Backbone bond lengths (Angstrom), bond angles and torsions (degrees), N, CA, C in turn:
res aa  C-N    CA-C-N  psi(-1)  N-CA   C-N-CA  omega(-1)  CA-C   N-CA-C  phi
1 M - - - 1.433 - - 1.565 106.52 -
2 T 1.349 117.64 134.26 1.436 123.10 178.02 1.478 109.32 -92.31
3 V 1.302 120.25 131.75 1.519 124.43 -179.81 1.605 104.17 -121.06
4 Y 1.312 106.68 135.16 1.543 116.95 -178.23 1.467 110.90 -112.38
5 I 1.428 119.38 140.46 1.342 122.78 169.89 1.447 107.19 -100.29
6 P 1.433 121.91 122.22 1.418 121.86 -179.33 1.551 107.68 -67.65
7 C 1.334 116.99 130.25 1.429 121.24 177.81 1.547 106.34 -164.19
8 A 1.310 114.99 168.19 1.485 119.67 177.15 1.520 108.79 -65.72
9 I 1.343 114.58 153.41 1.393 116.70 174.87 1.454 111.27 -70.75
10 I 1.284 116.93 127.00 1.508 122.81 -173.10 1.602 107.01 -127.86
11 L 1.255 113.97 142.39 1.488 114.57 168.03 1.513 108.63 -80.75
12 N 1.379 111.21 127.54 1.521 114.13 175.17 1.495 104.72 -82.78
13 C 1.305 115.04 -179.45 1.540 120.29 -174.12 1.543 108.93 -73.65
14 A 1.287 120.74 -14.17 1.468 120.76 173.12 1.551 112.10 -83.91
15 G 1.349 116.21 3.16 1.435 118.91 -177.88 1.469 118.87 77.26
16 I 1.373 111.56 15.61 1.501 117.88 -175.55 1.577 107.99 -103.48
17 H 1.372 114.64 126.62 1.423 115.65 172.61 1.461 112.46 -62.44
18 S 1.385 115.81 130.52 1.424 116.20 -177.98 1.495 110.80 -138.60
19 A 1.297 116.59 117.46 1.461 123.73 -179.04 1.454 109.87 -96.94
20 N 1.355 116.82 -1.38 1.465 118.35 -178.12 1.569 107.58 -151.62
21 F 1.276 113.67 175.80 1.438 120.39 176.70 1.519 114.58 -112.16
22 A 1.365 113.59 43.42 1.453 118.14 177.70 1.533 112.47 -89.39
23 M 1.292 111.75 35.49 1.523 118.80 178.38 1.456 108.48 -84.90
24 P 1.234 121.47 118.05 1.496 123.79 179.79 1.435 113.34 -68.19
25 T 1.345 117.00 145.05 1.464 121.13 169.36 1.520 108.21 -129.83
26 G 1.305 116.08 92.78 1.387 118.66 179.35 1.622 111.01 74.36
27 G 1.291 115.62 30.31 1.443 120.13 -178.73 1.544 113.92 87.33
28 I 1.275 114.16 -4.92 1.475 114.21 -178.23 1.548 105.98 -111.01
29 N 1.413 113.37 134.26 1.421 116.66 177.04 1.511 111.90 -70.41
30 V 1.314 116.38 134.40 1.464 124.29 -175.50 1.498 112.36 -51.58
31 L 1.260 116.02 -46.36 1.530 119.92 -178.70 1.418 113.78 -63.51
32 E 1.323 117.11 -41.92 1.539 122.49 174.79 1.532 108.04 -59.73
33 E 1.273 119.20 -49.02 1.487 124.76 178.90 1.480 109.65 -55.06
34 L 1.358 118.68 -48.79 1.452 120.57 -173.00 1.520 113.53 -77.62
35 T 1.344 119.61 -30.76 1.434 116.81 179.53 1.519 113.13 -84.99
36 A 1.387 116.39 -12.86 1.502 117.62 -177.88 1.437 112.10 -90.86
37 R 1.342 123.77 -5.60 1.483 125.04 -170.64 1.442 109.06 -129.28
38 A 1.408 114.62 157.88 1.452 123.13 172.77 1.562 107.45 -67.50
39 K 1.288 118.74 147.81 1.552 119.39 -179.37 1.517 108.14 -153.76
40 V 1.307 113.78 162.95 1.431 125.08 173.40 1.500 110.07 -134.09
41 T 1.350 119.37 149.66 1.448 123.69 175.80 1.594 109.01 -123.54
42 G 1.251 113.61 166.87 1.483 119.76 177.70 1.524 113.12 92.91
43 I 1.295 114.99 150.32 1.475 118.21 -178.36 1.494 113.74 -61.49
44 K 1.351 117.45 -48.23 1.498 120.05 -177.42 1.523 112.64 -59.71
45 Q 1.342 114.48 -56.44 1.446 120.51 -177.04 1.503 113.05 -63.25
46 S 1.345 117.16 -39.16 1.407 122.78 176.68 1.499 114.75 -65.62
47 G 1.354 115.87 -39.69 1.400 124.72 174.53 1.537 113.36 -59.25
48 R 1.328 113.46 -48.79 1.464 121.01 176.38 1.573 111.05 -57.27
49 A 1.324 115.86 -48.56 1.532 118.65 177.54 1.526 112.60 -57.50
50 I 1.373 114.22 -41.66 1.477 115.14 -177.66 1.521 109.84 -69.61
51 R 1.375 119.64 -43.79 1.447 123.84 179.02 1.524 110.07 -59.81
52 E 1.310 117.70 -40.18 1.497 121.21 -176.55 1.495 112.31 -86.07
53 N 1.338 118.02 14.32 1.430 123.96 178.50 1.565 112.45 54.06
54 R 1.294 118.18 33.43 1.491 121.32 172.70 1.501 114.50 -93.90
55 A 1.307 117.63 -6.71 1.502 121.38 -176.12 1.469 109.85 -80.21
56 A 1.367 114.55 135.52 1.400 120.09 172.39 1.549 110.63 -101.42
57 K 1.370 114.38 -34.09 1.436 119.56 -179.42 1.543 107.55 -156.68
58 V 1.304 121.58 144.94 1.389 123.31 -176.43 1.559 108.13 -122.00
59 Y 1.247 117.08 137.25 1.516 124.89 174.61 1.544 109.25 -113.53
60 F 1.306 113.36 115.83 1.550 118.50 174.06 1.526 107.66 -106.50
61 A 1.370 114.88 134.72 1.370 121.55 178.03 1.542 106.68 -71.11
62 C 1.331 117.15 131.96 1.471 120.67 -179.57 1.465 114.01 -70.56
63 D 1.371 118.19 -16.62 1.461 118.43 178.27 1.423 116.56 -103.09
64 A 1.378 115.75 12.92 1.510 121.60 -178.62 1.535 107.71 -86.12
65 D 1.313 115.60 160.49 1.508 120.38 -175.40 1.559 106.94 -67.12
66 P 1.328 115.69 118.62 1.498 120.20 178.58 1.503 115.51 -59.50
67 R 1.331 117.24 -22.77 1.482 118.76 177.65 1.501 111.78 -69.91
68 L 1.345 117.16 -35.08 1.447 121.72 177.89 1.572 112.01 -71.52
69 L 1.378 114.21 -34.27 1.429 118.04 -175.08 1.501 114.56 -88.35
70 A 1.263 118.42 -19.50 1.541 123.16 -172.24 1.546 110.01 -53.40
71 P 1.371 118.69 -49.53 1.486 115.05 -179.97 1.483 113.39 -60.91
72 L 1.309 117.49 -38.29 1.515 118.23 178.39 1.533 114.05 -66.42
73 M 1.399 114.56 -36.93 1.393 122.39 -177.57 1.538 105.90 -64.82
74 E 1.399 117.46 -48.31 1.459 122.22 174.49 1.470 115.16 -54.78
75 A 1.328 117.09 -38.12 1.476 117.79 -179.65 1.507 111.32 -76.08
76 C 1.323 117.96 -28.06 1.455 120.36 171.14 1.412 114.01 -65.21
77 R 1.322 115.14 -46.10 1.466 123.00 173.09 1.497 113.91 -54.82
78 E 1.308 117.15 -49.35 1.460 120.56 179.98 1.506 114.00 -65.45
79 G 1.367 118.33 -34.08 1.378 129.52 -178.06 1.575 112.76 -89.01
80 Q 1.293 115.09 -1.13 1.471 127.52 -177.09 1.569 105.61 46.79
81 I 1.287 118.43 55.93 1.431 123.55 174.20 1.496 107.88 -96.04
82 P 1.352 121.47 130.99 1.431 123.08 176.81 1.571 111.83 -62.16
83 V 1.340 113.54 142.05 1.486 120.77 -172.84 1.482 104.93 -132.14
84 E 1.375 116.35 141.86 1.466 127.90 169.64 1.505 112.64 -120.25
85 T 1.264 118.73 137.74 1.542 120.66 -179.87 1.460 108.71 -134.34
86 V 1.278 120.47 33.26 1.477 125.72 -178.26 1.489 112.70 -79.29
87 F 1.361 117.68 -36.20 1.473 122.34 -169.14 1.428 113.25 -95.82
88 N 1.424 119.48 152.98 1.453 121.48 174.32 1.523 109.15 -91.44
89 R 1.301 118.71 178.44 1.418 122.78 -171.64 1.536 114.66 -63.74
90 A 1.295 116.09 -39.60 1.506 125.05 173.76 1.540 110.31 -56.22
91 Q 1.271 113.31 -48.61 1.497 119.09 -176.42 1.532 113.25 -70.86
92 L 1.371 117.37 -33.88 1.430 119.18 173.83 1.531 111.62 -69.03
93 G 1.285 115.48 -40.91 1.418 119.19 177.85 1.554 113.88 -59.73
94 K 1.275 113.55 -44.54 1.456 122.15 177.03 1.547 113.21 -63.63
95 A 1.416 112.70 -42.85 1.453 119.08 177.12 1.498 115.94 -61.27
96 F 1.377 110.00 -37.49 1.477 118.40 -179.26 1.499 112.57 -92.05
97 S 1.351 118.83 9.04 1.439 123.08 169.83 1.553 109.73 67.70
98 I 1.303 119.55 36.08 1.456 118.20 174.55 1.575 103.85 -117.23
99 E 1.401 113.27 160.65 1.391 119.64 -171.38 1.504 115.14 -80.65
100 V 1.406 115.48 -12.35 1.456 121.00 -175.21 1.561 107.35 -122.81
101 G 1.251 119.47 169.94 1.347 127.40 177.45 1.616 111.74 -65.05
102 A 1.260 117.15 154.61 1.499 119.55 174.72 1.518 110.61 -129.82
103 A 1.289 112.71 130.81 1.493 118.26 179.79 1.537 108.51 -78.29
104 V 1.265 117.58 -33.39 1.515 122.61 178.34 1.430 112.17 -147.17
105 A 1.311 117.27 143.81 1.526 126.76 179.04 1.503 110.97 -142.88
106 V 1.329 117.13 141.91 1.394 122.02 -173.49 1.508 110.86 -123.04
107 L 1.279 119.41 128.34 1.509 121.04 162.98 1.475 111.88 -83.43
108 L 1.266 117.85 129.89 1.462 122.67 -170.99 1.535 106.55 -92.19
109 K 1.372 115.96 155.18 1.374 123.42 -176.65 1.618 104.46 -71.87
110 D 1.317 115.84 150.04 1.395 120.73 175.68 1.547 116.39 -63.87
C-alpha cells in the first residue's frame, strides 16, 4: 500500500518533483518506516543518539550545510549506521512531523 503525505510539490535533491514520500527504501515506504518507529531530529539529539549507539538509520538533508553534518556522517561511517541523503530539509521536516525543516533525523533502534 502506498501512503502519501500531502505537501507542496518540492524538488528533492535528485532533481525530482515530489509531491509525496512514496519513495521506496529497500521495499519499505519511507512514510511507513518513519511513522512506525521512535525518532529524533536535530543535530544535537541526533548526534547523541549516534554516539550512544541508539541509531538504526540516519537521514541527512542533501541541502544542509556539509560542515555541520560532517562529524555526524563520520560517526555513522565508523558505527556502520545506514545513511540516506535523498531528501531536502523541508521534506525531512514534513516526514518527521515537525513544522520546520530538519538537517538530520534519526530512526532509533527498537
